[in-house]
Predicted model as a PDB file, atoms N, CA, C, CB and O in Angstrom, pLDDT in the B-factor column:
MODEL        1                                                                  
ATOM      1  N   UNK A   1      63.325 -64.062-266.104  1.00 81.00           N  
ATOM      2  CA  UNK A   1      64.424 -63.625-266.927  1.00 81.00           C  
ATOM      3  C   UNK A   1      65.010 -62.270-266.498  1.00 81.00           C  
ATOM      4  CB  UNK A   1      63.972 -63.554-268.344  1.00 81.00           C  
ATOM      5  O   UNK A   1      66.056 -61.884-267.020  1.00 81.00           O  
ATOM      6  N   UNK A   2      64.394 -61.547-265.589  1.00 88.00           N  
ATOM      7  CA  UNK A   2      64.976 -60.270-265.180  1.00 88.00           C  
ATOM      8  C   UNK A   2      66.392 -60.432-264.619  1.00 88.00           C  
ATOM      9  CB  UNK A   2      64.085 -59.604-264.142  1.00 88.00           C  
ATOM     10  O   UNK A   2      67.243 -59.566-264.820  1.00 88.00           O  
ATOM     11  N   UNK A   3      66.643 -61.542-263.917  1.00 86.00           N  
ATOM     12  CA  UNK A   3      67.974 -61.776-263.364  1.00 86.00           C  
ATOM     13  C   UNK A   3      69.011 -61.893-264.477  1.00 86.00           C  
ATOM     14  CB  UNK A   3      67.980 -63.043-262.498  1.00 86.00           C  
ATOM     15  O   UNK A   3      70.085 -61.296-264.395  1.00 86.00           O  
ATOM     16  N   UNK A   4      68.691 -62.659-265.512  1.00 80.00           N  
ATOM     17  CA  UNK A   4      69.622 -62.823-266.633  1.00 80.00           C  
ATOM     18  C   UNK A   4      69.841 -61.504-267.369  1.00 80.00           C  
ATOM     19  CB  UNK A   4      69.100 -63.886-267.608  1.00 80.00           C  
ATOM     20  O   UNK A   4      70.965 -61.158-267.731  1.00 80.00           O  
ATOM     21  N   UNK A   5      68.758 -60.783-267.581  1.00 88.00           N  
ATOM     22  CA  UNK A   5      68.867 -59.502-268.281  1.00 88.00           C  
ATOM     23  C   UNK A   5      69.754 -58.535-267.505  1.00 88.00           C  
ATOM     24  CB  UNK A   5      67.476 -58.887-268.497  1.00 88.00           C  
ATOM     25  O   UNK A   5      70.611 -57.868-268.083  1.00 88.00           O  
ATOM     26  N   UNK A   6      69.543 -58.464-266.196  1.00 89.00           N  
ATOM     27  CA  UNK A   6      70.346 -57.579-265.358  1.00 89.00           C  
ATOM     28  C   UNK A   6      71.821 -58.001-265.364  1.00 89.00           C  
ATOM     29  CB  UNK A   6      69.802 -57.572-263.920  1.00 89.00           C  
ATOM     30  O   UNK A   6      72.716 -57.161-265.455  1.00 89.00           O  
ATOM     31  N   UNK A   7      72.057 -59.297-265.268  1.00 85.00           N  
ATOM     32  CA  UNK A   7      73.432 -59.803-265.276  1.00 85.00           C  
ATOM     33  C   UNK A   7      74.141 -59.418-266.570  1.00 85.00           C  
ATOM     34  CB  UNK A   7      73.446 -61.332-265.097  1.00 85.00           C  
ATOM     35  O   UNK A   7      75.308 -59.027-266.557  1.00 85.00           O  
ATOM     36  N   UNK A   8      73.429 -59.533-267.683  1.00 83.00           N  
ATOM     37  CA  UNK A   8      73.999 -59.164-268.981  1.00 83.00           C  
ATOM     38  C   UNK A   8      74.294 -57.666-269.038  1.00 83.00           C  
ATOM     39  CB  UNK A   8      73.043 -59.561-270.121  1.00 83.00           C  
ATOM     40  O   UNK A   8      75.360 -57.251-269.492  1.00 83.00           O  
ATOM     41  N   UNK A   9      73.356 -56.875-268.581  1.00 90.00           N  
ATOM     42  CA  UNK A   9      73.492 -55.421-268.673  1.00 90.00           C  
ATOM     43  C   UNK A   9      74.605 -54.867-267.789  1.00 90.00           C  
ATOM     44  CB  UNK A   9      72.188 -54.766-268.304  1.00 90.00           C  
ATOM     45  O   UNK A   9      75.259 -53.895-268.167  1.00 90.00           O  
ATOM     46  N   UNK A  10      74.834 -55.463-266.622  1.00 91.00           N  
ATOM     47  CA  UNK A  10      75.889 -54.959-265.732  1.00 91.00           C  
ATOM     48  C   UNK A  10      77.221 -55.674-265.974  1.00 91.00           C  
ATOM     49  CB  UNK A  10      75.468 -55.126-264.264  1.00 91.00           C  
ATOM     50  O   UNK A  10      78.202 -55.433-265.271  1.00 91.00           O  
ATOM     51  N   UNK A  11      77.243 -56.562-266.984  1.00 84.00           N  
ATOM     52  CA  UNK A  11      78.456 -57.270-267.388  1.00 84.00           C  
ATOM     53  C   UNK A  11      79.092 -58.045-266.219  1.00 84.00           C  
ATOM     54  CB  UNK A  11      79.467 -56.277-267.964  1.00 84.00           C  
ATOM     55  O   UNK A  11      80.255 -57.843-265.869  1.00 84.00           O  
ATOM     56  N   UNK A  12      78.284 -58.935-265.634  1.00 79.00           N  
ATOM     57  CA  UNK A  12      78.772 -59.792-264.552  1.00 79.00           C  
ATOM     58  C   UNK A  12      79.964 -60.624-265.040  1.00 79.00           C  
ATOM     59  CB  UNK A  12      77.636 -60.718-264.033  1.00 79.00           C  
ATOM     60  O   UNK A  12      80.162 -60.803-266.242  1.00 79.00           O  
ATOM     61  N   UNK A  13      80.738 -61.118-264.099  1.00 75.00           N  
ATOM     62  CA  UNK A  13      81.864 -61.989-264.439  1.00 75.00           C  
ATOM     63  C   UNK A  13      81.353 -63.259-265.112  1.00 75.00           C  
ATOM     64  CB  UNK A  13      82.690 -62.339-263.177  1.00 75.00           C  
ATOM     65  O   UNK A  13      80.290 -63.772-264.762  1.00 75.00           O  
ATOM     66  N   UNK A  14      82.108 -63.756-266.067  1.00 71.00           N  
ATOM     67  CA  UNK A  14      81.727 -64.955-266.786  1.00 71.00           C  
ATOM     68  C   UNK A  14      82.314 -66.181-266.100  1.00 71.00           C  
ATOM     69  CB  UNK A  14      82.188 -64.880-268.248  1.00 71.00           C  
ATOM     70  O   UNK A  14      83.484 -66.195-265.717  1.00 71.00           O  
ATOM     71  N   UNK A  15      81.494 -67.194-265.952  1.00 71.00           N  
ATOM     72  CA  UNK A  15      81.942 -68.468-265.390  1.00 71.00           C  
ATOM     73  C   UNK A  15      81.745 -69.522-266.472  1.00 71.00           C  
ATOM     74  CB  UNK A  15      81.155 -68.840-264.066  1.00 71.00           C  
ATOM     75  O   UNK A  15      80.648 -69.678-267.008  1.00 71.00           O  
ATOM     76  N   UNK A  16      82.809 -70.237-266.784  1.00 72.00           N  
ATOM     77  CA  UNK A  16      82.720 -71.280-267.790  1.00 72.00           C  
ATOM     78  C   UNK A  16      82.480 -72.620-267.121  1.00 72.00           C  
ATOM     79  CB  UNK A  16      83.991 -71.323-268.646  1.00 72.00           C  
ATOM     80  O   UNK A  16      83.026 -72.899-266.053  1.00 72.00           O  
ATOM     81  N   UNK A  17      81.684 -73.424-267.738  1.00 76.00           N  
ATOM     82  CA  UNK A  17      81.436 -74.757-267.231  1.00 76.00           C  
ATOM     83  C   UNK A  17      81.050 -75.676-268.372  1.00 76.00           C  
ATOM     84  CB  UNK A  17      80.346 -74.738-266.160  1.00 76.00           C  
ATOM     85  O   UNK A  17      80.836 -75.242-269.504  1.00 76.00           O  
ATOM     86  N   UNK A  18      80.967 -76.946-268.050  1.00 78.00           N  
ATOM     87  CA  UNK A  18      80.631 -77.942-269.067  1.00 78.00           C  
ATOM     88  C   UNK A  18      79.627 -78.922-268.476  1.00 78.00           C  
ATOM     89  CB  UNK A  18      81.907 -78.689-269.573  1.00 78.00           C  
ATOM     90  O   UNK A  18      79.826 -79.455-267.385  1.00 78.00           O  
ATOM     91  N   UNK A  19      78.554 -79.149-269.209  1.00 85.00           N  
ATOM     92  CA  UNK A  19      77.593 -80.168-268.825  1.00 85.00           C  
ATOM     93  C   UNK A  19      77.966 -81.459-269.543  1.00 85.00           C  
ATOM     94  CB  UNK A  19      76.130 -79.731-269.164  1.00 85.00           C  
ATOM     95  O   UNK A  19      78.159 -81.460-270.758  1.00 85.00           O  
ATOM     96  N   UNK A  20      78.067 -82.550-268.804  1.00 89.00           N  
ATOM     97  CA  UNK A  20      78.285 -83.860-269.411  1.00 89.00           C  
ATOM     98  C   UNK A  20      76.944 -84.582-269.432  1.00 89.00           C  
ATOM     99  CB  UNK A  20      79.373 -84.692-268.629  1.00 89.00           C  
ATOM    100  O   UNK A  20      76.353 -84.856-268.387  1.00 89.00           O  
ATOM    101  N   UNK A  21      76.477 -84.883-270.626  1.00 91.00           N  
ATOM    102  CA  UNK A  21      75.173 -85.513-270.811  1.00 91.00           C  
ATOM    103  C   UNK A  21      75.327 -86.851-271.508  1.00 91.00           C  
ATOM    104  CB  UNK A  21      74.237 -84.601-271.613  1.00 91.00           C  
ATOM    105  O   UNK A  21      76.315 -87.092-272.200  1.00 91.00           O  
ATOM    106  N   UNK A  22      74.352 -87.711-271.322  1.00 93.00           N  
ATOM    107  CA  UNK A  22      74.264 -88.943-272.089  1.00 93.00           C  
ATOM    108  C   UNK A  22      72.890 -88.937-272.761  1.00 93.00           C  
ATOM    109  CB  UNK A  22      74.472 -90.227-271.175  1.00 93.00           C  
ATOM    110  O   UNK A  22      71.885 -88.580-272.147  1.00 93.00           O  
ATOM    111  N   UNK A  23      72.870 -89.336-274.029  1.00 91.00           N  
ATOM    112  CA  UNK A  23      71.624 -89.321-274.793  1.00 91.00           C  
ATOM    113  C   UNK A  23      71.620 -90.495-275.747  1.00 91.00           C  
ATOM    114  CB  UNK A  23      71.450 -87.986-275.562  1.00 91.00           C  
ATOM    115  O   UNK A  23      72.542 -90.655-276.547  1.00 91.00           O  
ATOM    116  N   UNK A  24      70.575 -91.327-275.667  1.00 89.00           N  
ATOM    117  CA  UNK A  24      70.500 -92.509-276.525  1.00 89.00           C  
ATOM    118  C   UNK A  24      69.558 -92.329-277.709  1.00 89.00           C  
ATOM    119  CB  UNK A  24      70.060 -93.698-275.717  1.00 89.00           C  
ATOM    120  O   UNK A  24      69.376 -93.261-278.493  1.00 89.00           O  
ATOM    121  N   UNK A  25      68.958 -91.155-277.855  1.00 88.00           N  
ATOM    122  CA  UNK A  25      68.069 -90.885-278.970  1.00 88.00           C  
ATOM    123  C   UNK A  25      66.645 -91.363-278.730  1.00 88.00           C  
ATOM    124  CB  UNK A  25      68.607 -91.525-280.205  1.00 88.00           C  
ATOM    125  O   UNK A  25      65.756 -91.091-279.538  1.00 88.00           O  
ATOM    126  N   UNK A  26      66.419 -92.066-277.637  1.00 91.00           N  
ATOM    127  CA  UNK A  26      65.083 -92.595-277.339  1.00 91.00           C  
ATOM    128  C   UNK A  26      64.478 -91.949-276.098  1.00 91.00           C  
ATOM    129  CB  UNK A  26      65.147 -94.106-277.151  1.00 91.00           C  
ATOM    130  O   UNK A  26      63.291 -91.624-276.069  1.00 91.00           O  
ATOM    131  N   UNK A  27      65.301 -91.769-275.085  1.00 93.00           N  
ATOM    132  CA  UNK A  27      64.826 -91.189-273.832  1.00 93.00           C  
ATOM    133  C   UNK A  27      65.390 -89.774-273.689  1.00 93.00           C  
ATOM    134  CB  UNK A  27      65.235 -92.075-272.616  1.00 93.00           C  
ATOM    135  O   UNK A  27      66.329 -89.414-274.399  1.00 93.00           O  
ATOM    136  N   UNK A  28      64.841 -88.977-272.795  1.00 95.00           N  
ATOM    137  CA  UNK A  28      65.380 -87.620-272.611  1.00 95.00           C  
ATOM    138  C   UNK A  28      66.850 -87.658-272.193  1.00 95.00           C  
ATOM    139  CB  UNK A  28      64.557 -86.856-271.558  1.00 95.00           C  
ATOM    140  O   UNK A  28      67.281 -88.615-271.549  1.00 95.00           O  
ATOM    141  N   UNK A  29      67.624 -86.631-272.549  1.00 94.00           N  
ATOM    142  CA  UNK A  29      69.029 -86.587-272.113  1.00 94.00           C  
ATOM    143  C   UNK A  29      69.122 -86.645-270.596  1.00 94.00           C  
ATOM    144  CB  UNK A  29      69.723 -85.312-272.637  1.00 94.00           C  
ATOM    145  O   UNK A  29      68.251 -86.147-269.883  1.00 94.00           O  
ATOM    146  N   UNK A  30      70.198 -87.262-270.118  1.00 95.00           N  
ATOM    147  CA  UNK A  30      70.432 -87.376-268.680  1.00 95.00           C  
ATOM    148  C   UNK A  30      71.713 -86.631-268.338  1.00 95.00           C  
ATOM    149  CB  UNK A  30      70.519 -88.870-268.234  1.00 95.00           C  
ATOM    150  O   UNK A  30      72.748 -86.839-268.971  1.00 95.00           O  
ATOM    151  N   UNK A  31      71.642 -85.764-267.337  1.00 95.00           N  
ATOM    152  CA  UNK A  31      72.814 -85.024-266.880  1.00 95.00           C  
ATOM    153  C   UNK A  31      73.685 -85.943-266.039  1.00 95.00           C  
ATOM    154  CB  UNK A  31      72.402 -83.764-266.073  1.00 95.00           C  
ATOM    155  O   UNK A  31      73.227 -86.489-265.034  1.00 95.00           O  
ATOM    156  N   UNK A  32      74.947 -86.117-266.447  1.00 94.00           N  
ATOM    157  CA  UNK A  32      75.886 -86.918-265.671  1.00 94.00           C  
ATOM    158  C   UNK A  32      76.591 -86.062-264.634  1.00 94.00           C  
ATOM    159  CB  UNK A  32      76.909 -87.586-266.588  1.00 94.00           C  
ATOM    160  O   UNK A  32      76.702 -86.446-263.470  1.00 94.00           O  
ATOM    161  N   UNK A  33      77.070 -84.892-265.067  1.00 90.00           N  
ATOM    162  CA  UNK A  33      77.726 -83.979-264.135  1.00 90.00           C  
ATOM    163  C   UNK A  33      77.896 -82.618-264.780  1.00 90.00           C  
ATOM    164  CB  UNK A  33      79.089 -84.535-263.687  1.00 90.00           C  
ATOM    165  O   UNK A  33      77.789 -82.465-265.997  1.00 90.00           O  
ATOM    166  N   UNK A  34      78.163 -81.633-263.936  1.00 87.00           N  
ATOM    167  CA  UNK A  34      78.479 -80.288-264.392  1.00 87.00           C  
ATOM    168  C   UNK A  34      79.873 -79.961-263.882  1.00 87.00           C  
ATOM    169  CB  UNK A  34      77.418 -79.236-263.893  1.00 87.00           C  
ATOM    170  O   UNK A  34      80.124 -80.050-262.680  1.00 87.00           O  
ATOM    171  N   UNK A  35      80.778 -79.588-264.768  1.00 81.00           N  
ATOM    172  CA  UNK A  35      82.158 -79.280-264.412  1.00 81.00           C  
ATOM    173  C   UNK A  35      82.442 -77.806-264.632  1.00 81.00           C  
ATOM    174  CB  UNK A  35      83.134 -80.139-265.224  1.00 81.00           C  
ATOM    175  O   UNK A  35      82.322 -77.302-265.749  1.00 81.00           O  
ATOM    176  N   UNK A  36      82.819 -77.120-263.566  1.00 77.00           N  
ATOM    177  CA  UNK A  36      83.232 -75.726-263.667  1.00 77.00           C  
ATOM    178  C   UNK A  36      84.376 -75.478-262.695  1.00 77.00           C  
ATOM    179  CB  UNK A  36      82.045 -74.768-263.380  1.00 77.00           C  
ATOM    180  O   UNK A  36      84.577 -74.358-262.224  1.00 77.00           O  
ATOM    181  N   UNK A  37      85.121 -76.538-262.401  1.00 72.00           N  
ATOM    182  CA  UNK A  37      86.139 -76.441-261.360  1.00 72.00           C  
ATOM    183  C   UNK A  37      87.545 -76.187-261.876  1.00 72.00           C  
ATOM    184  CB  UNK A  37      86.140 -77.681-260.561  1.00 72.00           C  
ATOM    185  O   UNK A  37      88.449 -75.935-261.080  1.00 72.00           O  
ATOM    186  N   UNK A  38      87.752 -76.246-263.170  1.00 62.00           N  
ATOM    187  CA  UNK A  38      89.094 -76.010-263.697  1.00 62.00           C  
ATOM    188  C   UNK A  38      89.030 -75.065-264.890  1.00 62.00           C  
ATOM    189  CB  UNK A  38      89.765 -77.340-264.101  1.00 62.00           C  
ATOM    190  O   UNK A  38      88.008 -75.011-265.574  1.00 62.00           O  
ATOM    191  N   UNK A  39      90.101 -74.318-265.151  1.00 58.00           N  
ATOM    192  CA  UNK A  39      90.113 -73.431-266.307  1.00 58.00           C  
ATOM    193  C   UNK A  39      90.240 -74.172-267.628  1.00 58.00           C  
ATOM    194  CB  UNK A  39      91.235 -72.450-266.178  1.00 58.00           C  
ATOM    195  O   UNK A  39      90.177 -73.549-268.688  1.00 58.00           O  
ATOM    196  N   UNK A  40      90.419 -75.506-267.590  1.00 60.00           N  
ATOM    197  CA  UNK A  40      90.543 -76.266-268.834  1.00 60.00           C  
ATOM    198  C   UNK A  40      89.191 -76.576-269.450  1.00 60.00           C  
ATOM    199  CB  UNK A  40      91.296 -77.555-268.587  1.00 60.00           C  
ATOM    200  O   UNK A  40      89.130 -77.132-270.547  1.00 60.00           O  
ATOM    201  N   UNK A  41      88.102 -76.227-268.767  1.00 58.00           N  
ATOM    202  CA  UNK A  41      86.776 -76.521-269.303  1.00 58.00           C  
ATOM    203  C   UNK A  41      86.568 -75.949-270.687  1.00 58.00           C  
ATOM    204  CB  UNK A  41      85.720 -75.993-268.380  1.00 58.00           C  
ATOM    205  O   UNK A  41      86.009 -76.619-271.556  1.00 58.00           O  
ATOM    206  N   UNK A  42      87.006 -74.722-270.908  1.00 65.00           N  
ATOM    207  CA  UNK A  42      86.847 -74.101-272.214  1.00 65.00           C  
ATOM    208  C   UNK A  42      87.709 -74.816-273.248  1.00 65.00           C  
ATOM    209  CB  UNK A  42      87.210 -72.611-272.150  1.00 65.00           C  
ATOM    210  O   UNK A  42      87.279 -75.009-274.385  1.00 65.00           O  
ATOM    211  N   UNK A  43      88.934 -75.215-272.858  1.00 68.00           N  
ATOM    212  CA  UNK A  43      89.801 -75.955-273.770  1.00 68.00           C  
ATOM    213  C   UNK A  43      89.150 -77.280-274.161  1.00 68.00           C  
ATOM    214  CB  UNK A  43      91.181 -76.203-273.126  1.00 68.00           C  
ATOM    215  O   UNK A  43      89.133 -77.642-275.338  1.00 68.00           O  
ATOM    216  N   UNK A  44      88.620 -77.996-273.187  1.00 65.00           N  
ATOM    217  CA  UNK A  44      87.963 -79.271-273.482  1.00 65.00           C  
ATOM    218  C   UNK A  44      86.787 -79.075-274.422  1.00 65.00           C  
ATOM    219  CB  UNK A  44      87.493 -79.943-272.192  1.00 65.00           C  
ATOM    220  O   UNK A  44      86.592 -79.854-275.355  1.00 65.00           O  
ATOM    221  N   UNK A  45      86.017 -78.047-274.178  1.00 68.00           N  
ATOM    222  CA  UNK A  45      84.818 -77.834-274.968  1.00 68.00           C  
ATOM    223  C   UNK A  45      85.117 -77.363-276.382  1.00 68.00           C  
ATOM    224  CB  UNK A  45      83.933 -76.841-274.287  1.00 68.00           C  
ATOM    225  O   UNK A  45      84.305 -77.580-277.281  1.00 68.00           O  
ATOM    226  N   UNK A  46      86.239 -76.737-276.597  1.00 75.00           N  
ATOM    227  CA  UNK A  46      86.532 -76.176-277.918  1.00 75.00           C  
ATOM    228  C   UNK A  46      87.562 -77.001-278.673  1.00 75.00           C  
ATOM    229  CB  UNK A  46      87.024 -74.748-277.782  1.00 75.00           C  
ATOM    230  O   UNK A  46      87.229 -77.649-279.665  1.00 75.00           O  
ATOM    231  N   UNK A  47      88.789 -76.985-278.222  1.00 76.00           N  
ATOM    232  CA  UNK A  47      89.889 -77.585-278.975  1.00 76.00           C  
ATOM    233  C   UNK A  47      89.809 -79.108-279.015  1.00 76.00           C  
ATOM    234  CB  UNK A  47      91.213 -77.164-278.377  1.00 76.00           C  
ATOM    235  O   UNK A  47      89.873 -79.705-280.089  1.00 76.00           O  
ATOM    236  N   UNK A  48      89.674 -79.724-277.876  1.00 77.00           N  
ATOM    237  CA  UNK A  48      89.718 -81.186-277.821  1.00 77.00           C  
ATOM    238  C   UNK A  48      88.503 -81.788-278.511  1.00 77.00           C  
ATOM    239  CB  UNK A  48      89.792 -81.671-276.367  1.00 77.00           C  
ATOM    240  O   UNK A  48      88.643 -82.771-279.238  1.00 77.00           O  
ATOM    241  N   UNK A  49      87.319 -81.230-278.307  1.00 80.00           N  
ATOM    242  CA  UNK A  49      86.138 -81.771-278.961  1.00 80.00           C  
ATOM    243  C   UNK A  49      86.173 -81.534-280.465  1.00 80.00           C  
ATOM    244  CB  UNK A  49      84.884 -81.159-278.366  1.00 80.00           C  
ATOM    245  O   UNK A  49      85.611 -82.324-281.224  1.00 80.00           O  
ATOM    246  N   UNK A  50      86.819 -80.468-280.906  1.00 83.00           N  
ATOM    247  CA  UNK A  50      86.976 -80.242-282.350  1.00 83.00           C  
ATOM    248  C   UNK A  50      87.837 -81.353-282.948  1.00 83.00           C  
ATOM    249  CB  UNK A  50      87.613 -78.844-282.631  1.00 83.00           C  
ATOM    250  O   UNK A  50      87.515 -81.882-284.012  1.00 83.00           O  
ATOM    251  N   UNK A  51      88.926 -81.707-282.271  1.00 83.00           N  
ATOM    252  CA  UNK A  51      89.785 -82.783-282.760  1.00 83.00           C  
ATOM    253  C   UNK A  51      89.026 -84.109-282.776  1.00 83.00           C  
ATOM    254  CB  UNK A  51      91.050 -82.902-281.889  1.00 83.00           C  
ATOM    255  O   UNK A  51      89.161 -84.897-283.712  1.00 83.00           O  
ATOM    256  N   UNK A  52      88.228 -84.348-281.735  1.00 82.00           N  
ATOM    257  CA  UNK A  52      87.428 -85.567-281.698  1.00 82.00           C  
ATOM    258  C   UNK A  52      86.473 -85.619-282.895  1.00 82.00           C  
ATOM    259  CB  UNK A  52      86.638 -85.652-280.376  1.00 82.00           C  
ATOM    260  O   UNK A  52      86.323 -86.664-283.528  1.00 82.00           O  
ATOM    261  N   UNK A  53      85.832 -84.490-283.200  1.00 85.00           N  
ATOM    262  CA  UNK A  53      84.910 -84.437-284.335  1.00 85.00           C  
ATOM    263  C   UNK A  53      85.638 -84.732-285.636  1.00 85.00           C  
ATOM    264  CB  UNK A  53      84.228 -83.068-284.411  1.00 85.00           C  
ATOM    265  O   UNK A  53      85.123 -85.463-286.482  1.00 85.00           O  
ATOM    266  N   UNK A  54      86.828 -84.170-285.805  1.00 87.00           N  
ATOM    267  CA  UNK A  54      87.599 -84.430-287.024  1.00 87.00           C  
ATOM    268  C   UNK A  54      87.933 -85.917-287.149  1.00 87.00           C  
ATOM    269  CB  UNK A  54      88.893 -83.593-287.030  1.00 87.00           C  
ATOM    270  O   UNK A  54      87.799 -86.498-288.226  1.00 87.00           O  
ATOM    271  N   UNK A  55      88.367 -86.530-286.046  1.00 86.00           N  
ATOM    272  CA  UNK A  55      88.669 -87.962-286.049  1.00 86.00           C  
ATOM    273  C   UNK A  55      87.425 -88.792-286.340  1.00 86.00           C  
ATOM    274  CB  UNK A  55      89.271 -88.379-284.710  1.00 86.00           C  
ATOM    275  O   UNK A  55      87.473 -89.755-287.106  1.00 86.00           O  
ATOM    276  N   UNK A  56      86.322 -88.413-285.727  1.00 86.00           N  
ATOM    277  CA  UNK A  56      85.056 -89.128-285.927  1.00 86.00           C  
ATOM    278  C   UNK A  56      84.643 -89.089-287.396  1.00 86.00           C  
ATOM    279  CB  UNK A  56      83.944 -88.521-285.046  1.00 86.00           C  
ATOM    280  O   UNK A  56      84.290 -90.114-287.979  1.00 86.00           O  
ATOM    281  N   UNK A  57      84.690 -87.899-287.984  1.00 87.00           N  
ATOM    282  CA  UNK A  57      84.312 -87.759-289.392  1.00 87.00           C  
ATOM    283  C   UNK A  57      85.265 -88.518-290.305  1.00 87.00           C  
ATOM    284  CB  UNK A  57      84.278 -86.286-289.788  1.00 87.00           C  
ATOM    285  O   UNK A  57      84.832 -89.117-291.289  1.00 87.00           O  
ATOM    286  N   UNK A  58      86.551 -88.499-289.992  1.00 87.00           N  
ATOM    287  CA  UNK A  58      87.525 -89.225-290.805  1.00 87.00           C  
ATOM    288  C   UNK A  58      87.266 -90.727-290.738  1.00 87.00           C  
ATOM    289  CB  UNK A  58      88.960 -88.911-290.342  1.00 87.00           C  
ATOM    290  O   UNK A  58      87.365 -91.421-291.751  1.00 87.00           O  
ATOM    291  N   UNK A  59      86.940 -91.226-289.566  1.00 86.00           N  
ATOM    292  CA  UNK A  59      86.629 -92.659-289.430  1.00 86.00           C  
ATOM    293  C   UNK A  59      85.385 -93.015-290.231  1.00 86.00           C  
ATOM    294  CB  UNK A  59      86.428 -93.038-287.945  1.00 86.00           C  
ATOM    295  O   UNK A  59      85.338 -94.059-290.882  1.00 86.00           O  
ATOM    296  N   UNK A  60      84.374 -92.146-290.186  1.00 85.00           N  
ATOM    297  CA  UNK A  60      83.145 -92.408-290.950  1.00 85.00           C  
ATOM    298  C   UNK A  60      83.426 -92.443-292.442  1.00 85.00           C  
ATOM    299  CB  UNK A  60      82.082 -91.344-290.645  1.00 85.00           C  
ATOM    300  O   UNK A  60      82.810 -93.218-293.174  1.00 85.00           O  
ATOM    301  N   UNK A  61      84.363 -91.600-292.901  1.00 85.00           N  
ATOM    302  CA  UNK A  61      84.700 -91.538-294.323  1.00 85.00           C  
ATOM    303  C   UNK A  61      85.706 -92.621-294.710  1.00 85.00           C  
ATOM    304  CB  UNK A  61      85.258 -90.161-294.672  1.00 85.00           C  
ATOM    305  O   UNK A  61      85.949 -92.849-295.895  1.00 85.00           O  
ATOM    306  N   UNK A  62      86.290 -93.287-293.712  1.00 81.00           N  
ATOM    307  CA  UNK A  62      87.238 -94.351-293.981  1.00 81.00           C  
ATOM    308  C   UNK A  62      88.673 -93.895-294.134  1.00 81.00           C  
ATOM    309  CB  UNK A  62      86.835 -95.062-295.193  1.00 81.00           C  
ATOM    310  O   UNK A  62      89.535 -94.707-294.471  1.00 81.00           O  
ATOM    311  N   UNK A  63      88.965 -92.610-293.897  1.00 74.00           N  
ATOM    312  CA  UNK A  63      90.331 -92.129-294.049  1.00 74.00           C  
ATOM    313  C   UNK A  63      91.134 -92.238-292.764  1.00 74.00           C  
ATOM    314  CB  UNK A  63      90.322 -90.702-294.519  1.00 74.00           C  
ATOM    315  O   UNK A  63      92.328 -91.940-292.759  1.00 74.00           O  
ATOM    316  N   UNK A  64      90.507 -92.658-291.680  1.00 64.00           N  
ATOM    317  CA  UNK A  64      91.205 -92.870-290.412  1.00 64.00           C  
ATOM    318  C   UNK A  64      90.896 -94.295-289.989  1.00 64.00           C  
ATOM    319  CB  UNK A  64      90.769 -91.821-289.304  1.00 64.00           C  
ATOM    320  O   UNK A  64      89.741 -94.631-289.729  1.00 64.00           O  
ATOM    321  N   UNK A  65      91.910 -95.123-289.920  1.00 61.00           N  
ATOM    322  CA  UNK A  65      91.704 -96.525-289.571  1.00 61.00           C  
ATOM    323  C   UNK A  65      91.894 -96.724-288.078  1.00 61.00           C  
ATOM    324  CB  UNK A  65      92.662 -97.431-290.360  1.00 61.00           C  
ATOM    325  O   UNK A  65      92.325 -95.811-287.374  1.00 61.00           O  
ATOM    326  N   UNK A  66      91.577 -97.906-287.600  1.00 56.00           N  
ATOM    327  CA  UNK A  66      91.711 -98.197-286.176  1.00 56.00           C  
ATOM    328  C   UNK A  66      93.174 -98.199-285.737  1.00 56.00           C  
ATOM    329  CB  UNK A  66      91.068 -99.540-285.853  1.00 56.00           C  
ATOM    330  O   UNK A  66      93.454 -98.084-284.544  1.00 56.00           O  
ATOM    331  N   UNK A  67      94.104 -98.328-286.671  1.00 57.00           N  
ATOM    332  CA  UNK A  67      95.523 -98.307-286.315  1.00 57.00           C  
ATOM    333  C   UNK A  67      96.109 -96.886-286.301  1.00 57.00           C  
ATOM    334  CB  UNK A  67      96.306 -99.174-287.289  1.00 57.00           C  
ATOM    335  O   UNK A  67      97.246 -96.691-285.869  1.00 57.00           O  
ATOM    336  N   UNK A  68      95.350 -95.909-286.764  1.00 52.00           N  
ATOM    337  CA  UNK A  68      95.811 -94.519-286.776  1.00 52.00           C  
ATOM    338  C   UNK A  68      95.587 -93.916-285.389  1.00 52.00           C  
ATOM    339  CB  UNK A  68      95.065 -93.684-287.875  1.00 52.00           C  
ATOM    340  O   UNK A  68      94.469 -93.953-284.876  1.00 52.00           O  
ATOM    341  N   UNK A  69      96.637 -93.362-284.774  1.00 56.00           N  
ATOM    342  CA  UNK A  69      96.446 -92.741-283.470  1.00 56.00           C  
ATOM    343  C   UNK A  69      95.481 -91.557-283.570  1.00 56.00           C  
ATOM    344  CB  UNK A  69      97.796 -92.283-282.893  1.00 56.00           C  
ATOM    345  O   UNK A  69      95.516 -90.790-284.532  1.00 56.00           O  
ATOM    346  N   UNK A  70      94.628 -91.426-282.568  1.00 51.00           N  
ATOM    347  CA  UNK A  70      93.708 -90.303-282.533  1.00 51.00           C  
ATOM    348  C   UNK A  70      93.376 -89.970-281.091  1.00 51.00           C  
ATOM    349  CB  UNK A  70      92.428 -90.611-283.332  1.00 51.00           C  
ATOM    350  O   UNK A  70      93.711 -90.720-280.173  1.00 51.00           O  
ATOM    351  N   UNK A  71      92.715 -88.839-280.902  1.00 50.00           N  
ATOM    352  CA  UNK A  71      92.316 -88.437-279.559  1.00 50.00           C  
ATOM    353  C   UNK A  71      91.153 -89.268-279.063  1.00 50.00           C  
ATOM    354  CB  UNK A  71      91.951 -86.964-279.530  1.00 50.00           C  
ATOM    355  O   UNK A  71      90.784 -89.172-277.893  1.00 50.00           O  
ATOM    356  N   UNK A  72      90.574 -90.074-279.914  1.00 47.00           N  
ATOM    357  CA  UNK A  72      89.413 -90.880-279.550  1.00 47.00           C  
ATOM    358  C   UNK A  72      89.822 -92.273-279.083  1.00 47.00           C  
ATOM    359  CB  UNK A  72      88.455 -90.987-280.730  1.00 47.00           C  
ATOM    360  O   UNK A  72      88.958 -93.076-278.731  1.00 47.00           O  
ATOM    361  N   UNK A  73      91.111 -92.579-279.071  1.00 46.00           N  
ATOM    362  CA  UNK A  73      91.582 -93.915-278.659  1.00 46.00           C  
ATOM    363  C   UNK A  73      91.797 -93.984-277.179  1.00 46.00           C  
ATOM    364  CB  UNK A  73      92.870 -94.280-279.374  1.00 46.00           C  
ATOM    365  O   UNK A  73      92.191 -95.029-276.660  1.00 46.00           O  
TER     366      UNK A  73                                                      
ENDMDL                                                                          
END                                                                             
């Protein structure tokens, strides 16, 4: 951990990335890929996934039907 501590203390440049995982609840998670090649990674991880969560929850509650356009279609 000395490397991480030093990096934090000297305020190294931040690199954003996204891990894409698959998990079935039975076996350990499997890494599909790591994406850090575009500046949209942070947007995907924050804004788009938030919208997906809202759509997912609405579908579970029954307020979003299969005919309603969503980011999950």
